[in-house]
C-alpha positions, 0 to 999 in steps of 0.5 A: 568775248573779244570782237573787231569794233568801230564806234562811228563811220570812217574812211580808214582803219584808224576807228577799228579796235579789238576789245572786250564786249558782252556776249551776244544774246541767242534768241528764238530761232537762233543758234550761237556759234563759236567762231573759228573763222570769219570771211572778209568781203569788200562790203564790210569796209565800205559799210564802215565808210557810211556807204550803205546808211541810206540802206541799212542802220548801224547801231554803234559799236558795230561789229562788222562781218557777215561770214562765219564757220564755226561751232554751235555752243547754244540754241534759242528756243524752237531751234530743232535744226541743229544741236550743240557741237554742230560744225556750221557755216553762214551767210549771217547779214542781219537787218542792221548793221551791229553784231558781226562775225569778226568775233569770238561769238556770233548769234545767227538765225537758224534759217541762214545757217548750213552744216560745214562742208567736210571738204573745206577747212575752217578758212575754206568755209568761212570763204564760201557763204557770201561769195558763193550764194552771190555766185549762185543767185547771179547765175540763176537770174541769168539763167546760165546753163548748157549751151550758153557762153558766160563772161565773168568779170574778175574770174579770179576773185572770191565770187568770180572763181566760184561762179566760174566753177558753178558755171561750168558745173551747169554745162556752161562755156566760160570766158574770164577776166584776169590778170595774166599772173592768174590766167593759169589759175582761171584755166584751171577753174575751167574758164578761158582767161582773157586780160582785162584793160583796154582791148578787152572787148576785142580779146572777148570777141576774138573767142566769141565773135557773135557775142556772149550769152550772158555777162556776170560783173563782179567788180564794177565799171564793166558796163561798157564792155558788158554791152559791147560784147553781149549777143542780142537778147543776152542777159547781165548783171552786176554786184557792183554797179547799180546803173545796170538796171537802166540798161535791162541788167540786174543788179544782184544783192544776195540774201542769207539762205541756209538751204542755197548754201547747203546746195554749195556745201553739197557741191564742195563735199562732192569735189566740184566746188573749191574755195581759194583762200588768199590768206588768214588773218588774226582779229589783231590784223583786221586793218591789214586784212582790209588793206589787202581787200582794198586793193582789189587784186586778191586771188580768192578769199581773205579770212579772219580767224579769231 
C-alpha cells in the first residue's frame, strides 16, 4: 500500500516521503480499514520532532496519523461488532508511534471504532474523532452544563469549534477567543466572540464581570489569562499546557473510545454538530498540510485524502 512515512525524528518536512510499504496485518479484535480520509492534527508533526519521545516509543519507519474515516475491508478473529463494507471512523491512536492513518489501509482496535455519521462526508468524518473526543473529554472534566459560563481559547480551531457546539448543546453560555476574521464563524456556532491578544482579560471581563465558570484552553500559553478571568471555585483545563496542573487545572490527553465517538456521531446525525473542514490534501502534499497546521490559524480541520 501507499503511505506517508518518516525514518527518523526531524524538525522539518524533509524526512517525509510517500512510498510503498507492506499492508498492515489485522489481528484479533481489530478491523482493517480502507482509508477514505485521514485527519491532520498538530500532534502528528510534533511527534516527528521527538517531542513525545519520553512518553511514547516510536518504531521506524513511522506512518503518522491518528484520525481515520473509511470502509472495513477485513476483520480479525472475534470481531463481531462490524461487517466488511461498514463505513466507519476512529481515533486510532496506538500504544506506540508506528502504523498510523496517513495510508491506504490501517488496522484499528474495534473498541476504538464507530460507524460513520451519515451527515458527514469523508473529510468531515475524518476530522471529528480526535478533535471531537478531546472537546468532549475536556467539557466533561470541567463539568460544563446549564447555568455555566465557559471561555474557550481558540474557538475557531478544530477542537475549539467542536467544544463550542457541544457546550451549547449542554446549555452553557460560551465566550470564544478568535481573530476578528473568524468572529462571524464563532458567533454562528453559538458563542460570543472576543479577539485574542492584548486586552483579552478586560474584554472577557466586560462580558462576564464576575468571571467565567470554566476555561478550556485549546492552544496553550493562556494560563495568565485563564486565572485572571476564572471565577472563584471555577475549573480550567488545557490540552497544550501541562503546567495548568500546578494551578489546580486539568491537563487533557484524550483516549480512543468508540462508544464516546458514537455519541458525537449521534449529535452530527441529528444536525446538532458540524465539522468545519479548512482544506483537503492528497498524500503527496502532506508537507503542505503540515505547514498549514503549523501556522496555528486554521479554521476547522485539515484532512488528507489517500
